[in-house]
N, C-alpha and C positions, 0 to 999 in steps of 0.2 A: 635578587632574588627580592620577594617582597617579605621583610620579618618583622615579625611582634615579637616586642619583649613586655613582657608584663612587669609590673616593677621597675620600669622604665627610668623611674624620676628619681632613684634609689641612689645609694653610695656606687655600687659594681655599676647597678642599672644604668645610668647614664654614663659611665665609663665605658660600656658595651655598645650603648647607641652611637656614642663618638666613632668606634672603631668600624663599627658596621656602615654607617653612612662615609667614612674614609674607605672602605673599602667596595663602596659604588652601590650599598643595596639602596630598597625603599625601605626605612626603619617606621612601623607602628610601634609607638609606646603608650602601652597602658598601664594608668596609675591613678588611684585615686587621692594621691598627695596626703595621704594622713601621715606618713612618716616619709614619703619622696618629698622634696622640694623644686619648687621651678626654677632655683637659681643654678641648679647643677644641671639644668637642659639648655642653658644660655647660649653655649657654642653651636647647639645645632638645631635651636628654637627656629629661628630664620631658613634654616635649610630647606629646598623644596623640596626634597624626597622623604622630611621628615613629618610625622603628624604626632599630637600629642592626642592621647584620647583619656577624656577625665572620666574611668569608668571603673569599678571594685570588680575584681575578680573573681566576687563567688556572685556575682551574676552573670547570668548567660551572655557568651561573648560571639557576635556575627559578624564574618569578616573573610576574607581571604588571604591566605599566607601560605609561603613554600617553606619557612621554617619558624618556630616557637622556641622565645627561650624564657623557660615561666622561674620568673627571678620573684615574686610577688611574696611580700612575707618579711617582717623585720627580724634580724639576728642578734638586736640589741633585747638584752634580758628585761630594761628598766619597759622599752616599748612592747613586748610580746607579753608580760606581765599584766600591762596593764590590763588586759581584757582577754583573758587565758580562754573564754570561749570563742572570741571574734578569729585570735588567733587559730585554733583548731579548726574553725570553718575555712580561713585561709588556705590553709594548706588542704583540706579535704574537700570542700566545697568549690575550691578554686582549682585543684587538681583535677576535680573531673570535669568541668569547666575546659579546661585548657587540652586535657585529651579527647574530650567529643566533638572539640572545633578540628585538632588535629585527624581523628577517624572522619570528620565529614568531608575534610579538605586533602588529605592525603598529604599533609604537613607532617616534617619531622620535628620531634619536641625534644626539648632538651629540660630536665628539671637541674635547679641549682639547689642539691641537698646540700648537706651539712654536716660537719666532723660531729655533730648533736647526736649523732644515730645511734656511735659509738659510747654516749652515757660517759659514764668515769671507767674507763677501758681497764682491763685487768692483762691486757698485753703492749707492751711495746716497742717496736712503734705500729700503730694500727694499719693492717693492711685489709682490703677491700673484702676479705673472705670473715672477716671476724663479725661475728653475729652482735655484740655490743655487748655492754652491761648497765640496761637502763632502767629507772625504776616508773613504770609506767604512772601511777600515783603519786611521784613527786614534786618537788618546785617546778622543775623545769620541764613538767611533763609534756604542756600544751605544747612546747616545741620539739622536742627531742622524740617524742610518739607523733606527734605531727610528720614532721619529717622522714621518719620509719613508714607512715602510713602511704605519704606521699609517694613513696618508693614503690609500695605495694602495689597502690593505685598504674603509676608507670608499667611494673611488670602485668598487672592483669590485661591490662588494654593492649599491651603488645602479642600475651600468650591468645589471648582471645578473638581481639578484632584486627591482631596484625597491625598496629601503629607501629610507625619507626621511633625510637625509643633511645635517648640518653639521659644516662644520670652522672652529674658530677657531685662529688663529697668535697666541699671545700669548708677548708680549715682557716683561722684566723687569718681574715683579709686587714689589710693598713692602708691610708694612702689619702693624696687630697680628697675633699670633699665628705669627709668622717663627719659626722655632727657632733660638735662639740660637748664632752659629759655625758655621752649617750650610754653610758656604763659599759662601754667596752674597754678592756684595759690600755690597749694605745690612748686610744682618744682620751679617756679618762687621765693618764699619768702626762699627758700633753698639756694637755687644759688645766690641770691644777699648776705644772710647773711655770707655765707660764702667767700664772697668775699669783703666783708666790705662795701658792696652799700647799700644806700639807701633802703628801703623795701617801696613799691611801694604799696599806700593805694588807689583804688578808691571810688569815694563818700566820706561817713563819716566813710566807713567800718563795718557798722552795717547789710549792707547782711548777712546772713544766708548761708552755707554748711552744708552736712554732709560728711565724710571722711571715704571710707572706703577700709581696706588694702589689696593687689591685692592677697593674699592666698587664703584668707576668698570670696571673688569674684570669681576665680576662683573653690572654691569648690562648690560652689551657679551654676556655671554653669555647670557643671560635675552633680551634683544632679536632674538640670533639665534638661539637656537631659535624664537622664535616668529612670526619672518618667513618668510613662502612665498617659495618658490623659490628658497631661498639653498643649492645644492649646493656651491656654489664655495668654496673655503676664503678667512677674512676675517681681516685684521690687526687685533690690540687691542691697543693700547700706545698710550704716551703719545709726540706726534709730535717734541720736542725733546730735543736730544742734551746730554751732558752728558761730560767726560775723567770719569776715574776718580777722578784728582787733586784735580779741583773736587769731588767728590762727597765725599771725604773731608775737604779744608776744611770743608763746609758740616756735616758729621755734627759735627765737632769743636766748630764755631760753635755750633748748635744744643743740643747736649750738655752747652754752657759749658766746653769744656775746650780748651787749648793743644796741638792733638795735635802729637806726635812719628812721622814717618812713617821706614818704613822698605823700603829699594825689592831687590826681587828680581829676577831673570832672568824675563821674561816664558816661561809656560809654551807649548808645544807647542798647534798649532789653538787658541789662544785668539783670539777673533774680536777685529781691531781696531777692527771699527764694528758695532751696530747700532742700526738707526732706521730705525719701521717708517714708511712710506706709508698713512695711512688714509682715504684717499679714498673707497674704496670702503665701509667704514662709516659714515663720514659721509653719504654720499649714499645709501647702500640700508637703514640701520638707524638713523639719524639721530641716533649715537651719536657722543661723543668725549669725554676725559677733563675733571672737571670741579674735581679735588681738583688744586691746586698742589704743588711737590716739599718746599716749604718747610713746610706744612699737612700733609701727610702724615707728613712725617718727625719732627716734633713728635709726633704722635699713637704712630707706631710707638718712638719714643725712651723715651716717657713707659711704653707697655706691657713694652718690653724690660727698662727700668729697675727695673720690679717684681717679675721674674724672676732678673735676673744680679747684682744688688748685694749680693754675700756672697761670703767668702773662696774662692779658687779652690780649694783642697783641698775643699770642702764641692761646690762646683758640680761638680767630676769625681767626686765620689762618688755623688752624685745618679745624675748621668748613667752612670755605670756600674750602679748599682743599678736604673734603669729599663730599660738597655739587657735586664739580664737577665731583669727581668720580663715583658717583652715577648716574649724570644725563648721563654721557657720556657711563657708563658701560652696560645701561639697552638695548641700541639701540633706533630702532624708535616705537616700539612696544608698550613700557614700561611707559608710561605718566601720568598714574593715579592709583587710586588705590592699594589696599593691603598693604598699609602702618598699622601702629597701631594704636588701640581703645582704649579707658577710660578713 
């Protein structure tokens, strides 16, 4: 099939592009490279069935596709808080553009939503029927409410125009190609451990998360896309729960360091717990995670070690050069959206 992946140069998106090429599809990757990276695509860039489209998802999309995976937009708090308005534009305008394309072409479209739609949940684990506990004007609202609005748009286009939709609520995902120090807890702890820095613990470290390896998430996305009559949201994530303090100690152990911990006040709106109920995915998709946390962290540490074991000044200089290159390479029309998901 001819498959469009928005945000395909991002963390999850690039792994998905590789999977789809390996499955024999023609893949169109649409990304403005604001948070996505060309390095993520080096395994598929020269493949004859792969095309990179340098475009912002908030601009109208004109092409033919049989399937659309809509992954545009970053899940890194550092990135999505940098420009809250454009974050919202990505989730709203970008989703409208994707759905309008699907309505015209008859494509099936999958939205990569987020566990952020549950906010700071009052139930554990979170089922798809839970409506969530989200502050609409809170610090994270541009992302959390943006994803909730995207889900609403998906449902409206399905009900009004008959668009064939899929909604995946993705919980914390990790693996190779995570951007070092991007604000997400796994990449932060690995980066800090490998540099010999203190590992930052917010609050007491008792807040819990679940962590799913990227290959498992990609497999879940593909299964969901190709399962008939699945218009209701489906949780994709690892059902095992772990405190962030235990994660910090595990990362230190696997990285071969004795981590020094530094505690900071808990940020406002930081969820106290995140754990998916994956009963629906197990029953209807035949899906559940296969990669253990220890195994996945070893691979992730190895990947990040090749990129961050260098003097701090050189690392900061590299980031500054890369940021300026992206800023000026895209032209005036590429200011938002299309980056990585997670």
